[in-house]
LUMLUMDREN-2810 file (N, C-alpha, C; in Angstrom, 1 decimal):
<atoms>
<atom><aa>M</aa><ch>A</ch><at>N</at><xx>0.8</xx><yy>-1.2</yy><zz>0.0</zz></atom>
<atom><aa>M</aa><ch>A</ch><at>CA</at><xx>0.0</xx><yy>0.0</yy><zz>0.0</zz></atom>
<atom><aa>M</aa><ch>A</ch><at>C</at><xx>0.9</xx><yy>1.2</yy><zz>0.0</zz></atom>
<atom><aa>L</aa><ch>A</ch><at>N</at><xx>0.5</xx><yy>2.2</yy><zz>-0.9</zz></atom>
<atom><aa>L</aa><ch>A</ch><at>CA</at><xx>1.3</xx><yy>3.5</yy><zz>-0.9</zz></atom>
<atom><aa>L</aa><ch>A</ch><at>C</at><xx>0.4</xx><yy>4.6</yy><zz>-0.5</zz></atom>
<atom><aa>T</aa><ch>A</ch><at>N</at><xx>1.0</xx><yy>5.6</yy><zz>0.2</zz></atom>
<atom><aa>T</aa><ch>A</ch><at>CA</at><xx>0.3</xx><yy>6.8</yy><zz>0.6</zz></atom>
<atom><aa>T</aa><ch>A</ch><at>C</at><xx>1.1</xx><yy>8.0</yy><zz>0.1</zz></atom>
<atom><aa>W</aa><ch>A</ch><at>N</at><xx>0.6</xx><yy>9.2</yy><zz>0.3</zz></atom>
<atom><aa>W</aa><ch>A</ch><at>CA</at><xx>1.3</xx><yy>10.4</yy><zz>-0.1</zz></atom>
<atom><aa>W</aa><ch>A</ch><at>C</at><xx>2.6</xx><yy>10.5</yy><zz>0.6</zz></atom>
<atom><aa>D</aa><ch>A</ch><at>N</at><xx>2.8</xx><yy>9.9</yy><zz>1.7</zz></atom>
<atom><aa>D</aa><ch>A</ch><at>CA</at><xx>4.0</xx><yy>10.0</yy><zz>2.5</zz></atom>
<atom><aa>D</aa><ch>A</ch><at>C</at><xx>5.2</xx><yy>9.2</yy><zz>1.8</zz></atom>
<atom><aa>D</aa><ch>A</ch><at>N</at><xx>4.8</xx><yy>8.3</yy><zz>0.9</zz></atom>
<atom><aa>D</aa><ch>A</ch><at>CA</at><xx>5.8</xx><yy>7.4</yy><zz>0.3</zz></atom>
<atom><aa>D</aa><ch>A</ch><at>C</at><xx>6.3</xx><yy>7.9</yy><zz>-1.0</zz></atom>
<atom><aa>S</aa><ch>A</ch><at>N</at><xx>6.9</xx><yy>9.1</yy><zz>-1.0</zz></atom>
<atom><aa>S</aa><ch>A</ch><at>CA</at><xx>7.3</xx><yy>9.8</yy><zz>-2.2</zz></atom>
<atom><aa>S</aa><ch>A</ch><at>C</at><xx>8.3</xx><yy>9.0</yy><zz>-3.0</zz></atom>
<atom><aa>Y</aa><ch>A</ch><at>N</at><xx>9.3</xx><yy>8.4</yy><zz>-2.3</zz></atom>
<atom><aa>Y</aa><ch>A</ch><at>CA</at><xx>10.3</xx><yy>7.7</yy><zz>-3.0</zz></atom>
<atom><aa>Y</aa><ch>A</ch><at>C</at><xx>9.7</xx><yy>6.4</yy><zz>-3.7</zz></atom>
<atom><aa>A</aa><ch>A</ch><at>N</at><xx>8.9</xx><yy>5.7</yy><zz>-2.9</zz></atom>
<atom><aa>A</aa><ch>A</ch><at>CA</at><xx>8.3</xx><yy>4.4</yy><zz>-3.5</zz></atom>
<atom><aa>A</aa><ch>A</ch><at>C</at><xx>7.4</xx><yy>4.8</yy><zz>-4.6</zz></atom>
<atom><aa>I</aa><ch>A</ch><at>N</at><xx>6.7</xx><yy>5.9</yy><zz>-4.5</zz></atom>
<atom><aa>I</aa><ch>A</ch><at>CA</at><xx>5.8</xx><yy>6.3</yy><zz>-5.6</zz></atom>
<atom><aa>I</aa><ch>A</ch><at>C</at><xx>6.6</xx><yy>6.7</yy><zz>-6.8</zz></atom>
<atom><aa>A</aa><ch>A</ch><at>N</at><xx>7.7</xx><yy>7.4</yy><zz>-6.6</zz></atom>
<atom><aa>A</aa><ch>A</ch><at>CA</at><xx>8.5</xx><yy>7.8</yy><zz>-7.7</zz></atom>
<atom><aa>A</aa><ch>A</ch><at>C</at><xx>9.1</xx><yy>6.6</yy><zz>-8.5</zz></atom>
<atom><aa>L</aa><ch>A</ch><at>N</at><xx>9.5</xx><yy>5.5</yy><zz>-7.7</zz></atom>
<atom><aa>L</aa><ch>A</ch><at>CA</at><xx>9.9</xx><yy>4.3</yy><zz>-8.3</zz></atom>
<atom><aa>L</aa><ch>A</ch><at>C</at><xx>8.8</xx><yy>3.6</yy><zz>-9.1</zz></atom>
<atom><aa>A</aa><ch>A</ch><at>N</at><xx>7.6</xx><yy>3.6</yy><zz>-8.6</zz></atom>
<atom><aa>A</aa><ch>A</ch><at>CA</at><xx>6.5</xx><yy>3.0</yy><zz>-9.3</zz></atom>
<atom><aa>A</aa><ch>A</ch><at>C</at><xx>6.2</xx><yy>3.8</yy><zz>-10.6</zz></atom>
<atom><aa>L</aa><ch>A</ch><at>N</at><xx>6.2</xx><yy>5.1</yy><zz>-10.5</zz></atom>
<atom><aa>L</aa><ch>A</ch><at>CA</at><xx>6.0</xx><yy>5.9</yy><zz>-11.7</zz></atom>
<atom><aa>L</aa><ch>A</ch><at>C</at><xx>7.0</xx><yy>5.7</yy><zz>-12.7</zz></atom>
<atom><aa>R</aa><ch>A</ch><at>N</at><xx>8.3</xx><yy>5.6</yy><zz>-12.3</zz></atom>
<atom><aa>R</aa><ch>A</ch><at>CA</at><xx>9.4</xx><yy>5.4</yy><zz>-13.2</zz></atom>
<atom><aa>R</aa><ch>A</ch><at>C</at><xx>9.2</xx><yy>4.1</yy><zz>-13.9</zz></atom>
<atom><aa>T</aa><ch>A</ch><at>N</at><xx>8.8</xx><yy>3.1</yy><zz>-13.2</zz></atom>
<atom><aa>T</aa><ch>A</ch><at>CA</at><xx>8.5</xx><yy>1.8</yy><zz>-13.8</zz></atom>
<atom><aa>T</aa><ch>A</ch><at>C</at><xx>7.3</xx><yy>1.8</yy><zz>-14.8</zz></atom>
<atom><aa>N</aa><ch>A</ch><at>N</at><xx>6.3</xx><yy>2.5</yy><zz>-14.4</zz></atom>
<atom><aa>N</aa><ch>A</ch><at>CA</at><xx>5.1</xx><yy>2.6</yy><zz>-15.3</zz></atom>
<atom><aa>N</aa><ch>A</ch><at>C</at><xx>5.2</xx><yy>3.5</yy><zz>-16.4</zz></atom>
<atom><aa>H</aa><ch>A</ch><at>N</at><xx>6.1</xx><yy>4.5</yy><zz>-16.4</zz></atom>
<atom><aa>H</aa><ch>A</ch><at>CA</at><xx>6.3</xx><yy>5.5</yy><zz>-17.4</zz></atom>
<atom><aa>H</aa><ch>A</ch><at>C</at><xx>7.8</xx><yy>5.6</yy><zz>-17.8</zz></atom>
<atom><aa>P</aa><ch>A</ch><at>N</at><xx>8.4</xx><yy>4.5</yy><zz>-18.3</zz></atom>
<atom><aa>P</aa><ch>A</ch><at>CA</at><xx>9.8</xx><yy>4.5</yy><zz>-18.5</zz></atom>
<atom><aa>P</aa><ch>A</ch><at>C</at><xx>10.3</xx><yy>5.5</yy><zz>-19.6</zz></atom>
<atom><aa>H</aa><ch>A</ch><at>N</at><xx>9.4</xx><yy>5.8</yy><zz>-20.5</zz></atom>
<atom><aa>H</aa><ch>A</ch><at>CA</at><xx>9.9</xx><yy>6.6</yy><zz>-21.7</zz></atom>
<atom><aa>H</aa><ch>A</ch><at>C</at><xx>9.5</xx><yy>8.1</yy><zz>-21.6</zz></atom>
<atom><aa>V</aa><ch>A</ch><at>N</at><xx>8.9</xx><yy>8.5</yy><zz>-20.4</zz></atom>
<atom><aa>V</aa><ch>A</ch><at>CA</at><xx>8.5</xx><yy>9.9</yy><zz>-20.3</zz></atom>
<atom><aa>V</aa><ch>A</ch><at>C</at><xx>9.7</xx><yy>10.8</yy><zz>-20.1</zz></atom>
<atom><aa>H</aa><ch>A</ch><at>N</at><xx>9.6</xx><yy>12.0</yy><zz>-20.7</zz></atom>
<atom><aa>H</aa><ch>A</ch><at>CA</at><xx>10.6</xx><yy>13.0</yy><zz>-20.5</zz></atom>
<atom><aa>H</aa><ch>A</ch><at>C</at><xx>10.2</xx><yy>13.9</yy><zz>-19.3</zz></atom>
<atom><aa>L</aa><ch>A</ch><at>N</at><xx>11.0</xx><yy>13.8</yy><zz>-18.3</zz></atom>
<atom><aa>L</aa><ch>A</ch><at>CA</at><xx>10.6</xx><yy>14.5</yy><zz>-17.0</zz></atom>
<atom><aa>L</aa><ch>A</ch><at>C</at><xx>10.4</xx><yy>16.0</yy><zz>-17.2</zz></atom>
<atom><aa>E</aa><ch>A</ch><at>N</at><xx>11.1</xx><yy>16.6</yy><zz>-18.2</zz></atom>
<atom><aa>E</aa><ch>A</ch><at>CA</at><xx>10.9</xx><yy>18.0</yy><zz>-18.4</zz></atom>
<atom><aa>E</aa><ch>A</ch><at>C</at><xx>9.5</xx><yy>18.4</yy><zz>-18.9</zz></atom>
<atom><aa>E</aa><ch>A</ch><at>N</at><xx>8.8</xx><yy>17.3</yy><zz>-19.4</zz></atom>
<atom><aa>E</aa><ch>A</ch><at>CA</at><xx>7.4</xx><yy>17.5</yy><zz>-19.9</zz></atom>
<atom><aa>E</aa><ch>A</ch><at>C</at><xx>6.3</xx><yy>17.1</yy><zz>-18.9</zz></atom>
<atom><aa>V</aa><ch>A</ch><at>N</at><xx>6.7</xx><yy>16.7</yy><zz>-17.7</zz></atom>
<atom><aa>V</aa><ch>A</ch><at>CA</at><xx>5.8</xx><yy>16.2</yy><zz>-16.7</zz></atom>
<atom><aa>V</aa><ch>A</ch><at>C</at><xx>5.3</xx><yy>17.3</yy><zz>-15.8</zz></atom>
<atom><aa>S</aa><ch>A</ch><at>N</at><xx>4.0</xx><yy>17.4</yy><zz>-15.7</zz></atom>
<atom><aa>S</aa><ch>A</ch><at>CA</at><xx>3.4</xx><yy>18.4</yy><zz>-14.8</zz></atom>
<atom><aa>S</aa><ch>A</ch><at>C</at><xx>3.0</xx><yy>17.8</yy><zz>-13.5</zz></atom>
<atom><aa>L</aa><ch>A</ch><at>N</at><xx>2.7</xx><yy>18.6</yy><zz>-12.5</zz></atom>
<atom><aa>L</aa><ch>A</ch><at>CA</at><xx>2.2</xx><yy>18.1</yy><zz>-11.2</zz></atom>
<atom><aa>L</aa><ch>A</ch><at>C</at><xx>0.9</xx><yy>17.5</yy><zz>-11.4</zz></atom>
<atom><aa>T</aa><ch>A</ch><at>N</at><xx>0.1</xx><yy>18.0</yy><zz>-12.3</zz></atom>
<atom><aa>T</aa><ch>A</ch><at>CA</at><xx>-1.2</xx><yy>17.4</yy><zz>-12.6</zz></atom>
<atom><aa>T</aa><ch>A</ch><at>C</at><xx>-1.1</xx><yy>16.0</yy><zz>-13.2</zz></atom>
<atom><aa>M</aa><ch>A</ch><at>N</at><xx>-0.1</xx><yy>15.8</yy><zz>-14.0</zz></atom>
<atom><aa>M</aa><ch>A</ch><at>CA</at><xx>0.1</xx><yy>14.5</yy><zz>-14.6</zz></atom>
<atom><aa>M</aa><ch>A</ch><at>C</at><xx>0.5</xx><yy>13.5</yy><zz>-13.5</zz></atom>
<atom><aa>I</aa><ch>A</ch><at>N</at><xx>1.4</xx><yy>14.0</yy><zz>-12.6</zz></atom>
<atom><aa>I</aa><ch>A</ch><at>CA</at><xx>1.9</xx><yy>13.1</yy><zz>-11.5</zz></atom>
<atom><aa>I</aa><ch>A</ch><at>C</at><xx>0.7</xx><yy>12.8</yy><zz>-10.6</zz></atom>
<atom><aa>F</aa><ch>A</ch><at>N</at><xx>-0.2</xx><yy>13.7</yy><zz>-10.3</zz></atom>
<atom><aa>F</aa><ch>A</ch><at>CA</at><xx>-1.3</xx><yy>13.4</yy><zz>-9.5</zz></atom>
<atom><aa>F</aa><ch>A</ch><at>C</at><xx>-2.2</xx><yy>12.3</yy><zz>-10.1</zz></atom>
<atom><aa>H</aa><ch>A</ch><at>N</at><xx>-2.5</xx><yy>12.4</yy><zz>-11.4</zz></atom>
<atom><aa>H</aa><ch>A</ch><at>CA</at><xx>-3.3</xx><yy>11.4</yy><zz>-12.0</zz></atom>
<atom><aa>H</aa><ch>A</ch><at>C</at><xx>-2.6</xx><yy>10.1</yy><zz>-12.1</zz></atom>
<atom><aa>W</aa><ch>A</ch><at>N</at><xx>-1.4</xx><yy>10.1</yy><zz>-12.4</zz></atom>
<atom><aa>W</aa><ch>A</ch><at>CA</at><xx>-0.6</xx><yy>8.8</yy><zz>-12.4</zz></atom>
<atom><aa>W</aa><ch>A</ch><at>C</at><xx>-0.6</xx><yy>8.1</yy><zz>-11.1</zz></atom>
<atom><aa>V</aa><ch>A</ch><at>N</at><xx>-0.4</xx><yy>8.9</yy><zz>-10.0</zz></atom>
<atom><aa>V</aa><ch>A</ch><at>CA</at><xx>-0.3</xx><yy>8.4</yy><zz>-8.7</zz></atom>
<atom><aa>V</aa><ch>A</ch><at>C</at><xx>-1.6</xx><yy>7.7</yy><zz>-8.3</zz></atom>
<atom><aa>I</aa><ch>A</ch><at>N</at><xx>-2.7</xx><yy>8.5</yy><zz>-8.4</zz></atom>
<atom><aa>I</aa><ch>A</ch><at>CA</at><xx>-4.0</xx><yy>7.9</yy><zz>-8.0</zz></atom>
<atom><aa>I</aa><ch>A</ch><at>C</at><xx>-4.4</xx><yy>6.7</yy><zz>-8.9</zz></atom>
<atom><aa>G</aa><ch>A</ch><at>N</at><xx>-3.8</xx><yy>6.6</yy><zz>-10.0</zz></atom>
<atom><aa>G</aa><ch>A</ch><at>CA</at><xx>-4.0</xx><yy>5.4</yy><zz>-10.9</zz></atom>
<atom><aa>G</aa><ch>A</ch><at>C</at><xx>-3.2</xx><yy>4.2</yy><zz>-10.5</zz></atom>
<atom><aa>L</aa><ch>A</ch><at>N</at><xx>-2.2</xx><yy>4.3</yy><zz>-9.7</zz></atom>
<atom><aa>L</aa><ch>A</ch><at>CA</at><xx>-1.4</xx><yy>3.2</yy><zz>-9.3</zz></atom>
<atom><aa>L</aa><ch>A</ch><at>C</at><xx>-2.3</xx><yy>2.2</yy><zz>-8.5</zz></atom>
<atom><aa>T</aa><ch>A</ch><at>N</at><xx>-2.2</xx><yy>0.9</yy><zz>-8.8</zz></atom>
<atom><aa>T</aa><ch>A</ch><at>CA</at><xx>-3.1</xx><yy>-0.1</yy><zz>-8.1</zz></atom>
<atom><aa>T</aa><ch>A</ch><at>C</at><xx>-2.7</xx><yy>-0.2</yy><zz>-6.6</zz></atom>
<atom><aa>Q</aa><ch>A</ch><at>N</at><xx>-1.5</xx><yy>0.1</yy><zz>-6.3</zz></atom>
<atom><aa>Q</aa><ch>A</ch><at>CA</at><xx>-1.1</xx><yy>0.0</yy><zz>-4.9</zz></atom>
<atom><aa>Q</aa><ch>A</ch><at>C</at><xx>-1.3</xx><yy>1.3</yy><zz>-4.1</zz></atom>
<atom><aa>F</aa><ch>A</ch><at>N</at><xx>-1.8</xx><yy>2.3</yy><zz>-4.7</zz></atom>
<atom><aa>F</aa><ch>A</ch><at>CA</at><xx>-2.0</xx><yy>3.6</yy><zz>-4.0</zz></atom>
<atom><aa>F</aa><ch>A</ch><at>C</at><xx>-3.4</xx><yy>3.6</yy><zz>-3.3</zz></atom>
<atom><aa>E</aa><ch>A</ch><at>N</at><xx>-3.4</xx><yy>3.8</yy><zz>-2.0</zz></atom>
<atom><aa>E</aa><ch>A</ch><at>CA</at><xx>-4.6</xx><yy>3.8</yy><zz>-1.2</zz></atom>
<atom><aa>E</aa><ch>A</ch><at>C</at><xx>-4.7</xx><yy>4.9</yy><zz>-0.2</zz></atom>
<atom><aa>D</aa><ch>A</ch><at>N</at><xx>-4.6</xx><yy>6.1</yy><zz>-0.7</zz></atom>
<atom><aa>D</aa><ch>A</ch><at>CA</at><xx>-4.7</xx><yy>7.3</yy><zz>0.2</zz></atom>
<atom><aa>D</aa><ch>A</ch><at>C</at><xx>-5.7</xx><yy>8.2</yy><zz>-0.3</zz></atom>
<atom><aa>D</aa><ch>A</ch><at>N</at><xx>-6.1</xx><yy>9.2</yy><zz>0.5</zz></atom>
<atom><aa>D</aa><ch>A</ch><at>CA</at><xx>-7.1</xx><yy>10.1</yy><zz>0.1</zz></atom>
<atom><aa>D</aa><ch>A</ch><at>C</at><xx>-6.6</xx><yy>11.1</yy><zz>-0.9</zz></atom>
<atom><aa>R</aa><ch>A</ch><at>N</at><xx>-7.1</xx><yy>11.1</yy><zz>-2.1</zz></atom>
<atom><aa>R</aa><ch>A</ch><at>CA</at><xx>-6.7</xx><yy>12.0</yy><zz>-3.1</zz></atom>
<atom><aa>R</aa><ch>A</ch><at>C</at><xx>-6.7</xx><yy>13.5</yy><zz>-2.7</zz></atom>
<atom><aa>N</aa><ch>A</ch><at>N</at><xx>-7.6</xx><yy>13.8</yy><zz>-1.8</zz></atom>
<atom><aa>N</aa><ch>A</ch><at>CA</at><xx>-7.8</xx><yy>15.2</yy><zz>-1.4</zz></atom>
<atom><aa>N</aa><ch>A</ch><at>C</at><xx>-6.6</xx><yy>15.7</yy><zz>-0.5</zz></atom>
<atom><aa>L</aa><ch>A</ch><at>N</at><xx>-5.7</xx><yy>14.8</yy><zz>-0.1</zz></atom>
<atom><aa>L</aa><ch>A</ch><at>CA</at><xx>-4.5</xx><yy>15.2</yy><zz>0.7</zz></atom>
<atom><aa>L</aa><ch>A</ch><at>C</at><xx>-3.4</xx><yy>15.6</yy><zz>-0.2</zz></atom>
<atom><aa>A</aa><ch>A</ch><at>N</at><xx>-3.5</xx><yy>15.5</yy><zz>-1.5</zz></atom>
<atom><aa>A</aa><ch>A</ch><at>CA</at><xx>-2.4</xx><yy>15.9</yy><zz>-2.4</zz></atom>
<atom><aa>A</aa><ch>A</ch><at>C</at><xx>-2.4</xx><yy>17.4</yy><zz>-2.4</zz></atom>
<atom><aa>N</aa><ch>A</ch><at>N</at><xx>-1.1</xx><yy>17.9</yy><zz>-2.5</zz></atom>
<atom><aa>N</aa><ch>A</ch><at>CA</at><xx>-0.9</xx><yy>19.3</yy><zz>-2.8</zz></atom>
<atom><aa>N</aa><ch>A</ch><at>C</at><xx>0.3</xx><yy>19.5</yy><zz>-3.6</zz></atom>
<atom><aa>D</aa><ch>A</ch><at>N</at><xx>0.6</xx><yy>20.7</yy><zz>-3.9</zz></atom>
<atom><aa>D</aa><ch>A</ch><at>CA</at><xx>1.8</xx><yy>20.9</yy><zz>-4.8</zz></atom>
<atom><aa>D</aa><ch>A</ch><at>C</at><xx>3.1</xx><yy>20.5</yy><zz>-4.1</zz></atom>
<atom><aa>Q</aa><ch>A</ch><at>N</at><xx>3.2</xx><yy>20.6</yy><zz>-2.8</zz></atom>
<atom><aa>Q</aa><ch>A</ch><at>CA</at><xx>4.4</xx><yy>20.2</yy><zz>-2.1</zz></atom>
<atom><aa>Q</aa><ch>A</ch><at>C</at><xx>4.6</xx><yy>18.7</yy><zz>-2.2</zz></atom>
<atom><aa>V</aa><ch>A</ch><at>N</at><xx>3.6</xx><yy>18.0</yy><zz>-1.9</zz></atom>
<atom><aa>V</aa><ch>A</ch><at>CA</at><xx>3.6</xx><yy>16.5</yy><zz>-2.0</zz></atom>
<atom><aa>V</aa><ch>A</ch><at>C</at><xx>4.0</xx><yy>16.0</yy><zz>-3.4</zz></atom>
<atom><aa>L</aa><ch>A</ch><at>N</at><xx>3.3</xx><yy>16.6</yy><zz>-4.4</zz></atom>
<atom><aa>L</aa><ch>A</ch><at>CA</at><xx>3.6</xx><yy>16.2</yy><zz>-5.8</zz></atom>
<atom><aa>L</aa><ch>A</ch><at>C</at><xx>5.0</xx><yy>16.6</yy><zz>-6.2</zz></atom>
<atom><aa>A</aa><ch>A</ch><at>N</at><xx>5.4</xx><yy>17.8</yy><zz>-5.8</zz></atom>
<atom><aa>A</aa><ch>A</ch><at>CA</at><xx>6.8</xx><yy>18.2</yy><zz>-6.1</zz></atom>
<atom><aa>A</aa><ch>A</ch><at>C</at><xx>7.8</xx><yy>17.3</yy><zz>-5.5</zz></atom>
<atom><aa>A</aa><ch>A</ch><at>N</at><xx>7.6</xx><yy>16.8</yy><zz>-4.3</zz></atom>
<atom><aa>A</aa><ch>A</ch><at>CA</at><xx>8.5</xx><yy>15.8</yy><zz>-3.6</zz></atom>
<atom><aa>A</aa><ch>A</ch><at>C</at><xx>8.6</xx><yy>14.6</yy><zz>-4.4</zz></atom>
<atom><aa>I</aa><ch>A</ch><at>N</at><xx>7.5</xx><yy>14.1</yy><zz>-4.9</zz></atom>
<atom><aa>I</aa><ch>A</ch><at>CA</at><xx>7.5</xx><yy>12.9</yy><zz>-5.8</zz></atom>
<atom><aa>I</aa><ch>A</ch><at>C</at><xx>8.3</xx><yy>13.1</yy><zz>-7.0</zz></atom>
<atom><aa>F</aa><ch>A</ch><at>N</at><xx>8.1</xx><yy>14.3</yy><zz>-7.7</zz></atom>
<atom><aa>F</aa><ch>A</ch><at>CA</at><xx>8.8</xx><yy>14.6</yy><zz>-8.9</zz></atom>
<atom><aa>F</aa><ch>A</ch><at>C</at><xx>10.3</xx><yy>14.7</yy><zz>-8.6</zz></atom>
<atom><aa>R</aa><ch>A</ch><at>N</at><xx>10.7</xx><yy>15.3</yy><zz>-7.5</zz></atom>
<atom><aa>R</aa><ch>A</ch><at>CA</at><xx>12.1</xx><yy>15.4</yy><zz>-7.1</zz></atom>
<atom><aa>R</aa><ch>A</ch><at>C</at><xx>12.7</xx><yy>14.0</yy><zz>-7.0</zz></atom>
<atom><aa>E</aa><ch>A</ch><at>N</at><xx>12.0</xx><yy>13.1</yy><zz>-6.3</zz></atom>
<atom><aa>E</aa><ch>A</ch><at>CA</at><xx>12.5</xx><yy>11.8</yy><zz>-6.1</zz></atom>
<atom><aa>E</aa><ch>A</ch><at>C</at><xx>12.7</xx><yy>11.1</yy><zz>-7.4</zz></atom>
<atom><aa>W</aa><ch>A</ch><at>N</at><xx>11.7</xx><yy>11.2</yy><zz>-8.3</zz></atom>
<atom><aa>W</aa><ch>A</ch><at>CA</at><xx>11.8</xx><yy>10.6</yy><zz>-9.6</zz></atom>
<atom><aa>W</aa><ch>A</ch><at>C</at><xx>13.0</xx><yy>11.2</yy><zz>-10.4</zz></atom>
<atom><aa>F</aa><ch>A</ch><at>N</at><xx>13.1</xx><yy>12.5</yy><zz>-10.4</zz></atom>
<atom><aa>F</aa><ch>A</ch><at>CA</at><xx>14.2</xx><yy>13.2</yy><zz>-11.1</zz></atom>
<atom><aa>F</aa><ch>A</ch><at>C</at><xx>15.5</xx><yy>12.7</yy><zz>-10.6</zz></atom>
<atom><aa>E</aa><ch>A</ch><at>N</at><xx>15.7</xx><yy>12.7</yy><zz>-9.3</zz></atom>
<atom><aa>E</aa><ch>A</ch><at>CA</at><xx>17.0</xx><yy>12.2</yy><zz>-8.7</zz></atom>
<atom><aa>E</aa><ch>A</ch><at>C</at><xx>17.3</xx><yy>10.8</yy><zz>-9.1</zz></atom>
<atom><aa>E</aa><ch>A</ch><at>N</at><xx>16.3</xx><yy>10.0</yy><zz>-9.1</zz></atom>
<atom><aa>E</aa><ch>A</ch><at>CA</at><xx>16.5</xx><yy>8.6</yy><zz>-9.4</zz></atom>
<atom><aa>E</aa><ch>A</ch><at>C</at><xx>16.9</xx><yy>8.4</yy><zz>-10.9</zz></atom>
<atom><aa>A</aa><ch>A</ch><at>N</at><xx>16.3</xx><yy>9.2</yy><zz>-11.7</zz></atom>
<atom><aa>A</aa><ch>A</ch><at>CA</at><xx>16.6</xx><yy>9.2</yy><zz>-13.2</zz></atom>
<atom><aa>A</aa><ch>A</ch><at>C</at><xx>17.9</xx><yy>9.8</yy><zz>-13.5</zz></atom>
<atom><aa>N</aa><ch>A</ch><at>N</at><xx>18.4</xx><yy>10.7</yy><zz>-12.7</zz></atom>
<atom><aa>N</aa><ch>A</ch><at>CA</at><xx>19.6</xx><yy>11.5</yy><zz>-13.0</zz></atom>
<atom><aa>N</aa><ch>A</ch><at>C</at><xx>20.5</xx><yy>11.4</yy><zz>-11.8</zz></atom>
<atom><aa>P</aa><ch>A</ch><at>N</at><xx>21.1</xx><yy>10.2</yy><zz>-11.5</zz></atom>
<atom><aa>P</aa><ch>A</ch><at>CA</at><xx>22.0</xx><yy>10.1</yy><zz>-10.4</zz></atom>
<atom><aa>P</aa><ch>A</ch><at>C</at><xx>23.3</xx><yy>11.0</yy><zz>-10.6</zz></atom>
<atom><aa>L</aa><ch>A</ch><at>N</at><xx>23.9</xx><yy>11.4</yy><zz>-9.5</zz></atom>
<atom><aa>L</aa><ch>A</ch><at>CA</at><xx>25.1</xx><yy>12.2</yy><zz>-9.6</zz></atom>
<atom><aa>L</aa><ch>A</ch><at>C</at><xx>26.3</xx><yy>11.3</yy><zz>-10.0</zz></atom>
</atoms>
């Protein structure tokens, strides 16, 4: 089960489900819809905000672009 607090795990799931996406083209709205579409996601969609979605994006970006 994933919740909004699981930004790293969500980022990994999104990276797996959307391997060919160009992160510079991804919006927070897209991330929101993709997250609530994950089968393992079970949290209140109303708890999402820009800060939470941006944290997921950062985790995804860092995972895709290691130093």
